[in-house]
Structure formats: structure tokens, C-alpha cells
Steps between C-alpha positions, in 0.01 A plus 500: 500500500799535730814694423740428793593805703299724261129428480212257496143492380209312646124452481310535827152359554266389776459126554366255758699275731541248218642756260188529285484851354194707584398642163258738668783706644754714311837375380801733500825503310811598698826632371778544764826671411803517729712813453831445686684822582809415713376384844139582423252300293187678380199272427264631229165319501252545214165320542239508223144381478273431204268784586450793739211301652742217590738746660213659699391153617839418657534848644164447678629162623793673673773433247668844549522461878611136478772582246629791711503279807710241309743773399528621856576148617763457228662824607513387864646164398772664292592731786561200734 
């Protein structure tokens, strides 16, 4: 669901090059909120998994580092 200039939700899953979902890997639900305060926009990201085991699986796959790297790249892009 997309609420322009406010938020969106999404489902994230692993798939192959043809878009076929890999049911053996966890699926996550994303909720992104945009909090606009003057010239600054705060992005609030909430990601949930069906179980703690699913969360642990993606952490072990490097999700935390990859997500932080993406945020760092976004910050650099916005500075330019």
C-alpha cells in the first residue's frame, strides 16, 4: 500500500532470476514512514518476520550490513 509523501508497505522475498520465489528463505514485511519536518525528512523503517528463526537467518546472511550499506549510499546520494 502506498500513501503518497507519507508511507508505503511491501513484502520482500528471495527469488531467482525469473522472479520465482524461494520458499526456503524468509519473507519480510516492510513498513516505511516518511516524517517530514521542515527541510528534513526522517525515514522510519519497520521490518518484521514470521519468526525469530527467520530473522536470525537473514542476519546470518548479512542483512544488517547490507541494509546499513544501502542507507549509507542513500545518505551520500542525498548530500550530492
